[in-house]
C-alpha positions as CSV (number, residue, x, y, z in Angstrom):
1,M,-52.6,64.1,-79.8
2,S,-54.0,64.5,-76.4
3,V,-50.7,63.6,-74.8
4,V,-48.7,66.1,-76.7
5,P,-48.3,69.5,-75.0
6,S,-50.0,72.3,-76.8
7,A,-51.2,69.9,-79.7
8,T,-54.5,70.3,-81.3
9,G,-56.4,68.5,-83.9
10,R,-59.6,68.6,-85.9
11,S,-61.1,65.9,-88.1
12,G,-62.8,67.0,-91.4
13,P,-65.0,65.2,-93.7
14,E,-64.0,62.4,-96.2
15,G,-60.7,61.5,-94.5
16,T,-59.3,65.1,-93.9
17,L,-57.5,65.9,-90.8
18,L,-55.8,68.8,-89.0
19,A,-53.0,68.0,-86.7
20,L,-50.8,70.5,-85.0
21,T,-48.1,69.8,-82.6
22,R,-46.5,73.4,-82.8
23,S,-43.1,71.8,-83.1
24,Q,-40.5,73.1,-85.6
25,I,-40.9,70.0,-87.9
26,P,-43.4,70.7,-90.8
27,A,-44.5,67.2,-91.0
28,L,-45.8,67.3,-87.4
29,N,-48.0,70.2,-88.2
30,V,-50.1,68.9,-91.1
31,V,-53.3,69.1,-93.0
32,M,-53.8,65.5,-94.2
33,S,-56.1,63.6,-96.4
34,T,-56.3,59.8,-96.6
35,A,-58.8,60.0,-99.5
36,R,-57.5,58.5,-102.8
37,E,-58.8,61.6,-104.5
38,P,-58.4,64.4,-102.1
39,D,-61.1,67.0,-102.1
40,A,-59.5,70.5,-102.8
41,G,-62.1,72.5,-100.9
42,K,-61.9,70.4,-97.8
43,I,-58.1,70.7,-97.8
44,A,-58.4,74.5,-98.4
45,D,-60.8,74.9,-95.4
46,L,-58.2,73.3,-93.0
47,A,-55.3,74.9,-94.6
48,A,-56.7,78.3,-93.9
49,V,-56.8,77.2,-90.1
50,A,-53.3,75.8,-90.2
51,A,-51.9,79.0,-91.8
52,E,-53.6,81.2,-89.3
53,E,-52.3,79.1,-86.4
54,A,-48.9,78.8,-87.9
55,G,-48.7,82.5,-88.3
56,R,-49.5,83.2,-84.7
57,G,-47.3,80.4,-83.3
58,G,-44.3,80.8,-85.5
59,F,-44.1,77.1,-86.7
60,P,-43.9,75.6,-90.2
61,W,-46.7,73.3,-91.6
62,S,-47.3,71.1,-94.5
63,I,-50.0,69.4,-96.5
64,R,-49.9,65.6,-96.7
65,L,-51.9,63.6,-99.2
66,R,-52.5,60.0,-100.0
67,G,-51.3,60.1,-103.7
68,G,-50.6,63.5,-105.5
69,P,-52.1,66.8,-105.5
70,D,-54.3,68.2,-108.4
71,D,-53.9,71.6,-109.8
72,A,-56.4,73.2,-107.4
73,I,-54.5,71.8,-104.3
74,T,-51.3,72.8,-105.8
75,R,-52.4,76.5,-106.3
76,R,-53.7,76.7,-102.8
77,A,-50.6,75.3,-101.2
78,G,-48.6,77.7,-103.3
79,E,-50.5,80.6,-101.9
80,Y,-49.3,79.6,-98.4
81,G,-45.7,79.1,-99.7
82,L,-45.8,75.4,-99.7
83,T,-44.1,75.1,-103.1
84,G,-41.7,72.2,-102.2
85,K,-42.8,68.7,-102.8
86,S,-41.6,65.3,-101.5
87,E,-42.9,61.8,-102.0
88,Q,-42.7,58.9,-99.6
89,P,-43.3,55.2,-100.1
90,F,-46.0,53.8,-97.9
91,M,-45.1,50.3,-97.1
92,V,-47.1,47.5,-95.5
93,M,-46.5,43.9,-94.2
94,P,-48.5,41.2,-92.5
95,L,-46.5,40.5,-89.3
96,K,-46.8,36.8,-89.9
97,D,-44.6,37.3,-93.0
98,A,-42.0,39.2,-91.2
99,S,-38.4,38.0,-92.0
100,V,-36.3,37.9,-88.8
101,R,-32.8,36.4,-88.7
102,A,-31.6,34.1,-86.1
103,R,-28.8,35.7,-84.1
104,E,-25.9,34.4,-81.9
105,G,-23.6,36.6,-80.1
106,E,-25.3,39.8,-81.1
107,Q,-23.3,42.8,-79.8
108,V,-26.3,45.2,-80.0
109,R,-28.7,45.4,-77.2
110,V,-32.3,46.9,-77.9
111,R,-34.3,48.0,-75.0
112,A,-37.6,49.7,-74.5
113,L,-37.5,53.1,-72.8
114,G,-39.5,54.6,-70.0
115,G,-40.8,58.1,-70.1
116,H,-38.2,59.2,-67.7
117,E,-35.5,58.6,-70.5
118,Y,-37.1,60.9,-72.9
119,N,-34.1,63.2,-73.0
120,A,-31.6,60.3,-73.9
121,F,-34.1,59.2,-76.5
122,A,-34.4,62.8,-77.9
123,E,-30.5,63.1,-78.2
124,V,-30.1,59.9,-80.2
125,L,-33.1,60.6,-82.4
126,A,-32.0,64.0,-83.1
127,A,-28.5,63.1,-84.0
128,G,-29.9,60.5,-86.4
129,F,-32.1,63.1,-88.1
130,G,-29.8,66.1,-87.7
131,A,-32.3,68.1,-85.7
132,P,-31.8,70.0,-82.3
133,P,-32.6,67.6,-79.4
134,V,-35.1,70.1,-78.0
135,I,-37.4,69.7,-81.0
136,I,-37.6,66.0,-80.4
137,S,-38.0,66.2,-76.5
138,S,-40.8,68.8,-76.8
139,L,-42.7,66.4,-78.9
140,Y,-41.7,63.0,-77.2
141,T,-42.3,64.0,-73.7
142,P,-42.5,61.5,-70.7
143,A,-46.3,61.5,-71.1
144,V,-46.1,60.5,-74.7
145,L,-43.5,57.8,-74.3
146,D,-45.3,56.3,-71.4
147,A,-48.8,56.3,-73.2
148,Q,-50.6,53.2,-74.0
149,G,-49.7,51.6,-77.4
150,I,-46.5,53.9,-77.8
151,N,-43.2,52.1,-77.2
152,A,-39.7,53.9,-77.6
153,Y,-36.5,51.8,-78.3
154,M,-32.9,52.4,-78.1
155,A,-30.2,50.2,-79.5
156,E,-26.8,50.2,-77.8
157,A,-23.4,48.8,-79.0
158,D,-20.8,48.4,-76.3
159,G,-22.8,50.6,-74.0
160,V,-23.1,53.5,-76.5
161,A,-26.4,54.5,-77.9
162,V,-26.4,54.0,-81.6
163,A,-30.0,54.1,-82.9
164,A,-33.6,54.8,-81.7
165,G,-37.1,54.5,-83.0
166,L,-40.8,53.8,-82.0
167,G,-43.5,51.3,-82.4
168,V,-47.0,52.5,-82.1
169,V,-49.8,49.9,-81.9
170,V,-53.4,51.1,-82.6
171,E,-56.0,48.4,-82.6
172,D,-54.5,45.6,-84.7
173,H,-51.8,47.6,-86.6
174,L,-48.1,48.5,-85.9
175,G,-46.7,51.7,-87.0
176,V,-42.9,51.8,-87.2
177,I,-42.0,55.3,-86.7
178,N,-38.9,57.5,-86.7
179,V,-36.2,54.9,-87.0
180,A,-32.8,56.5,-87.0
181,T,-29.2,55.7,-86.5
182,T,-26.5,58.2,-85.3
183,P,-24.2,59.1,-88.3
184,Q,-21.0,57.5,-87.0
185,H,-22.7,54.2,-86.5
186,R,-24.5,53.7,-89.8
187,G,-24.0,50.8,-92.1
188,K,-23.4,48.3,-89.3
189,G,-26.9,46.7,-89.1
190,H,-28.0,48.5,-85.8
191,A,-31.2,49.8,-87.2
192,R,-32.2,46.2,-88.5
193,V,-31.8,44.7,-85.1
194,M,-34.0,47.5,-83.6
195,V,-36.6,47.0,-86.2
196,E,-36.7,43.4,-85.4
197,K,-37.5,44.1,-81.8
198,I,-40.2,46.6,-82.8
199,L,-41.9,44.0,-85.1
200,A,-41.5,41.3,-82.5
201,D,-43.1,43.4,-79.7
202,G,-45.9,44.7,-82.0
203,R,-46.7,41.0,-82.9
204,A,-46.8,40.0,-79.2
205,A,-49.1,43.1,-78.5
206,G,-51.6,41.5,-81.0
207,A,-50.9,43.6,-84.1
208,H,-51.4,41.7,-87.5
209,T,-50.0,44.3,-89.9
210,A,-47.2,46.6,-89.8
211,Y,-46.9,49.9,-91.8
212,L,-44.4,52.7,-92.2
213,H,-43.6,55.7,-94.4
214,A,-39.9,55.1,-95.7
215,T,-37.3,57.2,-97.2
216,D,-35.9,56.0,-100.6
217,E,-32.7,55.2,-98.9
218,A,-34.5,52.9,-96.3
219,V,-36.7,51.0,-98.8
220,G,-34.2,48.2,-99.3
221,L,-33.9,47.6,-95.5
222,F,-37.6,47.3,-95.1
223,E,-38.1,45.2,-98.2
224,S,-35.6,42.7,-96.6
225,F,-38.0,42.3,-93.8
226,G,-40.9,41.7,-96.1
227,F,-42.6,45.1,-96.4
228,R,-43.9,46.1,-99.8
229,T,-44.7,49.5,-101.2
230,A,-48.5,49.9,-101.3
231,E,-48.7,53.4,-102.5
232,T,-46.8,56.7,-102.5
233,W,-47.8,59.7,-100.4
234,T,-47.0,63.3,-101.3
235,S,-46.1,66.2,-98.8
236,L,-46.2,69.8,-99.8
237,I,-44.0,71.9,-97.8
238,G,-42.2,75.3,-97.7
239,A,-39.4,75.5,-100.2
């Protein structure tokens, strides 16, 4: 959080966390609990702070839980207009089990990016997610992309950027984050080549386990590498 402009965070008891980047992406302004049974009172305390900050700053926010909300959390979220709900598989894999295909004559080039390329990175990622590039570039600034443990990647086919994503190594774990392919280049295996590079670099950096939050559409891709769904996380968002 310290390298994200205007970002603030607060750790609460028993695995609760408040993280606000002040971007226009609800998932990046979040009250989170990593407890298997989230405490409604502790979630409520941080939710009050998030709502106040969001009201002043004009940004959306969300509540993210390991597992699902109980009635008390659902009611409190509803008081703030967070009546929408989405679920995401949380997938993990020992990196020694990663399945990487041997490739010959591969037409896709994957390269790590420096912070000075943050605008190009934002354009590809924004196209993949259908978001304005300024939202991405305001979060993934040069300082963020150059931070220790954070590696941004771009896949290029015939000199054209077709996919982007990140690998984040913290201690012995690799997070595979924000992997996206531009709409006109989907279905051609470009994301697979990039994920292989992220996994290989993470393993070389000393990580022994990879993890990610997948969309339902991407579960099959990640299962083909050896990822398995460990549990399901829930986000409560504005409808």
